[in-house]
C-alpha positions in Angstrom: -18.3 -30.0 0.4 -19.5 -26.5 -0.5 -16.3 -26.0 -2.5 -16.8 -29.2 -4.4 -20.4 -28.2 -5.3 -19.3 -24.8 -6.3 -16.5 -26.2 -8.4 -18.9 -28.5 -10.3 -21.2 -25.6 -10.9 -18.4 -23.6 -12.4 -17.3 -26.4 -14.7 -20.9 -26.9 -16.0 -21.3 -23.2 -16.6 -18.0 -22.8 -18.4 -18.6 -25.9 -20.6 -21.7 -24.2 -22.0 -20.1 -20.7 -22.6 -17.5 -19.4 -25.0 -16.0 -15.9 -25.2 -16.3 -13.9 -28.4 -12.5 -13.4 -28.3 -11.1 -16.7 -27.2 -12.5 -20.0 -26.1 -12.9 -20.2 -22.3 -11.2 -23.2 -20.8 -13.2 -26.2 -19.6 -11.7 -25.8 -16.1 -12.3 -22.8 -13.9 -9.7 -20.1 -14.4 -7.5 -19.1 -11.5 -7.1 -15.5 -10.4 -3.9 -13.5 -9.8 -4.9 -10.3 -8.1 -2.0 -7.7 -8.0 -2.4 -4.5 -6.1 0.1 -1.6 -6.0 -0.2 1.1 -3.4 -0.4 4.8 -4.4 0.5 4.2 -8.0 -0.7 6.9 -10.4 -0.7 6.6 -14.2 3.2 6.7 -14.4 3.4 3.3 -16.0 4.4 2.6 -19.6 1.0 1.4 -20.8 -0.6 4.7 -19.6 2.3 6.9 -20.7 1.8 9.1 -17.6 5.4 10.1 -17.4 7.7 10.2 -20.5 10.7 8.5 -18.8 9.0 5.8 -16.7 10.4 2.2 -17.2 7.9 -0.6 -16.4 8.7 -3.4 -18.8 6.8 -6.0 -16.9 3.6 -4.0 -16.7 4.1 -3.4 -20.4 4.4 -7.1 -20.9 1.2 -7.7 -19.0 -0.6 -5.0 -21.0 0.5 -6.7 -24.3 -1.3 -9.8 -23.1 -4.5 -8.1 -22.2 -6.6 -5.0 -22.0 -5.5 -1.7 -20.3 -8.2 0.7 -19.1 -6.8 4.2 -19.8 -9.7 5.9 -18.0 -10.0 3.8 -14.7 -10.6 5.6 -11.4 -10.8 4.7 -7.7 -13.9 5.0 -5.5 -12.0 7.0 -2.9 -8.5 8.7 -3.0 -7.5 7.1 0.3 -6.3 3.6 1.1 -9.0 2.2 3.5 -12.1 3.4 1.8 -10.8 2.5 -1.7 -9.9 -1.0 -0.7 -13.1 -1.5 1.3 -15.1 -0.5 -1.8 -13.2 -3.0 -4.0 -13.6 -5.9 -1.6 -17.2 -5.2 -0.6 -18.5 -4.1 -4.0 -20.1 -1.1 -2.3 -19.4 2.7 -2.6 -18.1 4.7 0.3 -21.3 6.7 0.2 -23.1 3.4 1.0 -20.9 2.0 3.7 -19.9 5.3 5.4 -16.2 4.2 5.3 -14.5 7.4 4.2 -11.3 7.4 6.3 -8.4 5.2 7.5 -10.8 3.6 10.0 -13.0 1.7 10.7 -12.5 -1.9 9.5 -15.8 -2.6 7.8 -16.3 -5.8 9.8 -16.7 -3.7 12.9 -19.9 -2.3 11.5 -23.0 -4.2 12.3 -24.6 -4.0 8.8 -21.5 -5.5 7.2 -20.3 -8.1 9.7 -21.7 -10.9 7.5 -21.1 -9.3 4.1 -19.5 -11.7 1.7 -16.3 -10.1 0.5 -14.6 -10.7 -2.8 -12.2 -13.4 -1.5 -14.9 -15.0 0.5 -17.2 -15.2 -2.5 -14.5 -17.0 -4.5 -13.9 -19.3 -1.5 -17.7 -20.2 -1.4 -17.5 -20.9 -5.2 -14.8 -23.6 -4.7 -11.6 -21.5 -4.9 -8.7 -21.7 -2.5 -7.7 -18.1 -1.6 -4.2 -16.9 -0.8 -3.0 -13.4 0.1 0.2 -11.5 1.0 1.0 -7.9 1.4 -1.5 -5.0 1.4 -4.9 -5.9 0.0 -7.1 -4.5 2.8 -5.7 -1.5 4.5 -3.1 -2.0 7.2 -3.7 -5.2 9.2 -7.3 -5.4 8.3 -8.4 -8.9 7.2 -5.3 -10.7 8.5 -5.8 -10.7 12.2 -6.5 -13.8 14.3 -10.2 -14.9 13.8 -10.5 -13.1 10.4 -12.0 -15.3 7.7 -11.2 -13.3 4.6 -8.6 -15.6 3.2 -7.7 -19.3 3.4 -3.9 -18.7 3.5 -2.1 -15.6 4.6 1.5 -14.6 3.9 3.7 -11.7 5.0 2.1 -8.3 5.5 3.1 -5.1 3.7 5.8 -2.8 5.0 8.7 -0.6 4.3 11.3 -3.0 5.3 14.8 -1.6 5.9 15.0 2.1 6.6 17.8 4.6 7.1 18.7 5.5 10.7 17.3 9.0 10.2 14.9 10.5 7.7 16.6 11.6 4.5 14.4 14.6 4.0 13.3 17.0 6.8 9.8 17.7 5.6 7.6 20.4 7.3 5.5 17.7 9.0 7.9 15.2 10.5 5.9 12.1 9.7 8.2 9.1 9.6 6.6 7.7 6.4 6.9 11.0 4.4 10.4 10.5 3.1 12.3 9.6 0.0 15.7 9.0 -1.5 18.7 6.8 -1.9 20.6 5.1 0.9 22.7 1.9 1.0 20.5 -1.2 1.4 19.6 -4.3 -0.6 16.4 -5.0 -2.5 15.9 -8.3 -0.6 15.6 -6.3 2.7 12.5 -4.5 1.5 9.1 -5.5 2.6 7.8 -5.9 -0.9 10.6 -8.3 -1.7 9.3 -10.6 1.0 5.7 -10.3 -0.4 7.0 -11.3 -3.8 9.0 -14.3 -2.5 5.9 -15.6 -0.7 3.8 -15.3 -3.8 6.4 -16.9 -6.0 6.8 -19.8 -3.5 3.0 -20.4 -3.5 3.1 -20.7 -7.3 6.1 -23.0 -7.2 4.4 -25.3 -4.6 1.4 -25.7 -7.0 -1.5 -24.1 -5.1 -4.7 -26.0 -4.8 -6.8 -25.1 -7.9 -8.8 -23.2 -8.7 -6.9 -20.5 -6.7 -7.3 -16.8 -6.0 -3.9 -15.4 -5.2 -3.9 -11.7 -4.0 -0.5 -10.0 -4.0 -0.3 -6.4 -2.5 2.8 -4.3 -2.9 3.5 -1.3 -0.7 5.7 0.9 -2.9 5.6 3.5 -4.4 3.7 4.6 -1.2 6.0 6.8 0.8 8.7 6.4 2.0 10.0 6.1 -1.5 13.3 4.4 -0.8 15.0 2.6 -3.6 18.5 1.2 -4.3 21.0 2.6 -6.7 20.0 0.0 -9.4 16.6 1.7 -9.7 17.8 5.3 -9.3 20.3 4.8 -12.1 17.4 4.2 -14.5 16.5 7.9 -14.2 18.6 11.1 -14.7 19.0 13.5 -11.8 17.4 16.3 -13.8 14.3 14.2 -14.3 11.3 15.6 -16.2 8.9 17.2 -13.7 5.1 16.9 -14.1 3.3 19.9 -15.6 2.6 22.6 -13.0 0.7 25.9 -13.3 1.6 28.5 -10.6 -1.9 30.0 -10.6 -3.6 26.6 -10.8 -5.6 27.0 -7.5 -6.9 30.5 -8.2 -10.1 29.1 -9.9 -10.6 26.2 -7.5 -13.1 26.5 -4.7 -11.8 27.1 -1.2 -13.4 23.7 -0.2 -10.9 21.9 -2.4 -8.2 23.2 -0.1 -10.0 21.8 2.9 -9.7 18.3 1.6 -5.9 18.5 1.5 -5.0 20.5 4.6 -3.3 19.2 7.8 -1.8 16.3 5.9 1.9 15.3 6.3 2.7 15.3 2.6 4.5 18.6 1.7 3.3 21.3 -0.6 5.0 22.0 -3.9 6.3 25.2 -2.3 8.4 23.2 0.1 9.8 21.0 -2.7 10.9 24.0 -4.7 12.4 25.9 -1.8 14.2 22.8 -0.5 15.4 21.7 -4.0 13.6 18.4 -3.5 11.2 18.3 -6.4 13.5 16.4 -8.7 14.5 14.1 -5.9 11.0 13.2 -5.0 9.9 12.5 -8.6 13.1 10.4 -9.3 12.5 8.5 -6.0 8.9 7.8 -6.9 9.9 6.6 -10.4 12.7 4.4 -9.0 10.2 2.9 -6.6 7.8 2.2 -9.4 10.5 0.4 -11.5 11.5 -1.7 -8.4 7.9 -2.8 -7.9 7.5 -3.5 -11.6 10.6 -5.8 -11.3 8.7 -7.7 -8.5 5.6 -7.9 -10.6 7.7 -9.5 -13.3 9.0 -12.1 -10.9 5.4 -13.1 -10.0 4.4 -13.3 -13.6 7.5 -15.4 -14.4 6.6 -17.8 -11.6 3.0 -18.1 -12.9 4.4 -18.9 -16.4 6.8 -21.5 -14.9 3.9 -23.1 -13.0 2.2 -24.0 -16.2 -1.0 -22.3 -15.1 -0.7 -19.0 -16.9 -3.0 -20.0 -19.8 -5.8 -20.7 -17.3 -5.3 -17.7 -15.1 -7.1 -14.3 -15.1 -4.6 -11.6 -14.1 -5.7 -8.2 -12.9 -3.3 -5.4 -11.8 -4.6 -2.3 -10.1 -3.7 0.5 -7.8 -5.9 1.8 -5.0 -5.6 5.5 -6.0 -3.2 8.0 -7.7 -0.7 10.4 -6.2 0.3 14.1 -6.8 3.9 15.0 -7.2 3.5 18.8 -7.5 0.3 18.9 -9.7 -2.3 21.3 -8.2 0.7 22.6 -6.0 0.6 19.6 -3.7 1.9 16.1 -3.1 0.0 13.1 -1.9 -3.6 12.0 -2.6 -6.9 13.0 -1.0 -8.2 15.0 -4.0 -11.0 14.6 -6.6 -8.7 15.5 -9.5 -7.5 13.0 -12.1 -4.0 12.8 -10.6 -5.5 11.4 -7.4 -8.3 9.3 -8.8 -6.9 7.8 -12.0 -5.2 4.4 -11.6 -3.6 1.6 -13.7 -6.1 -1.2 -14.4 -4.9 -4.1 -16.6 -6.7 -7.4 -17.2 -5.2 -10.4 -19.0 -6.1 -14.1 -19.4 -8.6 -16.4 -21.2 -11.5 -14.6 -22.8 -9.7 -11.2 -22.9 -8.5 -9.4 -25.9 -4.7 -9.0 -26.2 -2.7 -5.8 -26.4 -5.7 -3.4 -26.4 -6.5 -0.1 -24.8 -10.0 0.8 -23.6 -10.9 4.5 -23.1 -14.3 3.8 -21.6 -14.6 5.0 -17.9 -14.1 2.2 -15.5 -14.2 2.0 -11.7 -12.3 -0.2 -9.2 -15.8 -1.0 -8.0 -16.1 -3.1 -11.2 -13.4 -5.6 -10.2 -15.7 -7.7 -8.1 -18.5 -8.3 -10.7 -15.9 -8.5 -13.5 -14.0 -11.3 -11.9 -17.2 -13.2 -11.1 -18.2 -12.8 -14.8 -14.8 -13.8 -16.2 -14.7 -16.9 -14.0 -18.3 -18.0 -14.8 -19.5 -17.8 -11.2 -23.0 -17.2 -10.0 -23.9 -13.5 -10.1 -23.7 -11.6 -6.8 -27.0 -9.7 -6.3 -25.7 -6.9 -4.1 -22.8 -5.3 -5.9 -22.9 -1.7 -7.0 -20.3 -2.0 -9.8 -20.7 -3.4 -13.3 -18.9 -6.1 -15.2 -16.2 -4.9 -17.6 -16.3 -8.1 -19.6 -18.1 -6.4 -22.6 -15.0 -4.1 -22.9 -12.5 -6.9 -22.2 -14.0 -8.8 -25.2 -14.3 -5.7 -27.4 -12.7 -2.5 -26.1 -14.8 -0.2 -28.2 -18.0 -1.4 -26.5 -19.7 1.8 -25.1 -20.1 2.0 -21.3 -23.2 3.6 -19.9 -21.8 4.5 -16.5 -19.2 7.2 -15.5 -16.5 6.7 -12.9 -17.5 8.1 -9.5 -15.1 9.0 -6.7 -16.1 10.0 -3.2 -14.0 11.7 -0.6 -16.0 12.2 2.5 -19.8 12.9 2.6 -21.0 15.2 0.0 -17.7 15.4 -2.0 -17.9 13.7 -5.4 -15.9 13.5 -8.6 -17.6 12.2 -11.8 -15.5 11.3 -14.8 -16.6 10.4 -18.3 -14.4 10.1 -21.5 -14.7 13.9 -22.1 -15.5 15.6 -18.8 -14.8 15.8 -15.0 -17.4 17.2 -12.7 -16.6 17.8 -9.0 -19.2 18.8 -6.4 -18.1 19.7 -2.8 -20.2 19.4 0.3 -20.6 23.2 0.5 -22.1 23.3 -3.0 -19.1 24.6 -4.8 -18.1 23.0 -8.1 -15.4 22.3 -10.6 -15.9 21.2 -14.3 -13.1 20.3 -16.7 -12.9 19.6 -20.4 -10.6 16.5 -20.1 -9.9 16.2 -23.9 -8.6 19.8 -24.3 -7.4 20.4 -20.7 -6.1 17.1 -19.4 -4.2 18.8 -16.6 -7.4 20.4 -15.3 -6.0 23.9 -15.4 -9.2 25.8 -16.3 -12.4 25.4 -14.1 -15.4 25.8 -16.4 -18.0 25.1 -13.7 -19.5 28.6 -13.8 -19.3 29.1 -17.6 -22.9 29.0 -18.9 -21.7 27.5 -22.2 -21.1 24.2 -20.3 -24.3 24.1 -18.2 -25.9 21.3 -20.1 -22.8 19.0 -20.0 -22.5 19.7 -16.3 -26.2 18.9 -15.7 -25.7 15.5 -17.5 -23.0 14.5 -15.0 -24.9 15.8 -12.0 -27.5 13.2 -12.8 -25.0 10.5 -11.7 -24.5 11.8 -8.2 -25.1 9.0 -5.7 -28.5 9.1 -4.1 -27.2 7.7 -0.8 -24.8 9.9 1.2 -24.0 8.0 4.3 -22.6 9.7 7.4 -19.2 8.6 8.5 -19.4 5.1 9.9 -19.1 4.5 13.7 -15.4 4.4 14.6 -14.5 6.9 11.9 -12.1 9.6 12.8 -14.6 12.3 12.0 -16.5 15.1 13.7 -19.4 17.3 12.8 -18.3 20.7 11.5 -21.4 22.4 10.4 -25.2 21.8 10.2 -26.9 24.1 7.7 -30.4 25.5 8.3 -31.8 23.4 5.5 -30.6 20.2 7.3 -27.4 19.6 5.2 -24.5 18.3 7.3 -20.8 18.8 6.5 -18.3 16.5 8.1 -14.6 16.8 8.7 -12.4 13.7 8.5 -9.5 14.0 10.9 -7.1 12.6 8.4 -8.3 15.2 5.9 -8.5 18.2 8.1 -10.6 21.3 8.0 -9.5 24.2 10.3 -10.6 27.6 11.4 -8.3 29.2 8.8 -6.5 27.7 5.8 -2.9 28.7 5.0 -1.8 29.4 1.5 -1.0 26.4 -0.5 
């Protein structure tokens, strides 16, 4: 009954409203919600790598709006996805690491998540793959989704690791070995999503599809490797890049299994890793294309909002590291593409956007009742006219007291020990020169500091975290076990 009431409300709302760009349909729009793990800006619409081939993401971009300055709320899977689904910042929930599942926290046990909100408003919700981190949200007794398909996973693997990295983590691997695309975990995710669309899901529907690649291990078949030359173009790297970054920036990326650039160079693996990552991206793009084709074949594309996003970026040698867990653009910047009724076509928006904005934006696009407790802001003004100025910057949090703030022109980073970084993103997009202590930029830095979150929650109960230092003035610095801070820091 509650779904019927919600559905009638949506129809009445939409019948009275029209978009400035395109007439909104009289029936509630469906939602196709596509997530891609660890995907940085190496996609054709963002031109992050000169050789990348993603024709299907390009096709989607031609049908909608691509945000060229979109950023995650946390450069790590669980806190990023928790923020998207709850509409709250990590500094509000205290979820900074790979645990806990936010439903284990008393203040958030009854929180209405994004899929639950759509269910309450009359939608039937479907999910497959990785939308929450790991197995969160898909265990017996969970009520996040109405229908749940296969989980995310690597799928077929070689008998032994292909690359002997310094930290022998089984996931930190990449390369080519004989296998079939259909044996990969993401293929099964795609098949389930395509079958739901073929079987005509109950409308209005919210279909979440979460792909695992290009998350390591970056295994791809010959078909995708052949798209890229062995002597692939490497990302820009400056050997002295870390000389003007605070020591605390090293803390956030220590004791992680992903290898340093130094290993890649000495082991002659840098080209192989970049090629493997690009091949994995093109494979996932192929799967995205199959889902988009199934939506078209279903006859429901004209009445479906599509949003494609990644949970955070990924370094492939930049700042002398690989992996995520940083507050620089390579780790925070993500693809974000919207398409569907009421959205401009083939446009780029340079205004800063946050993944936190997905929840309120989808509510707004679908004409649902506003949610009163969300910390993001609707992107609909930019989706209807991409030049519309946006008041808010994009804010990324990585553990208590560590913040990155990004506008169109600047990036400001504040670490928990008070050290800073400041970059002119127009003239120095690779963040090679730290201007934080140059008095010429004091006023610009002060403007960004104004946006630092007022709430700085301690790590939630169940986090893999421990107290590292309590200052005389009461400030507390925490160490997240996955991030790692030690007694001494080796050279990068």
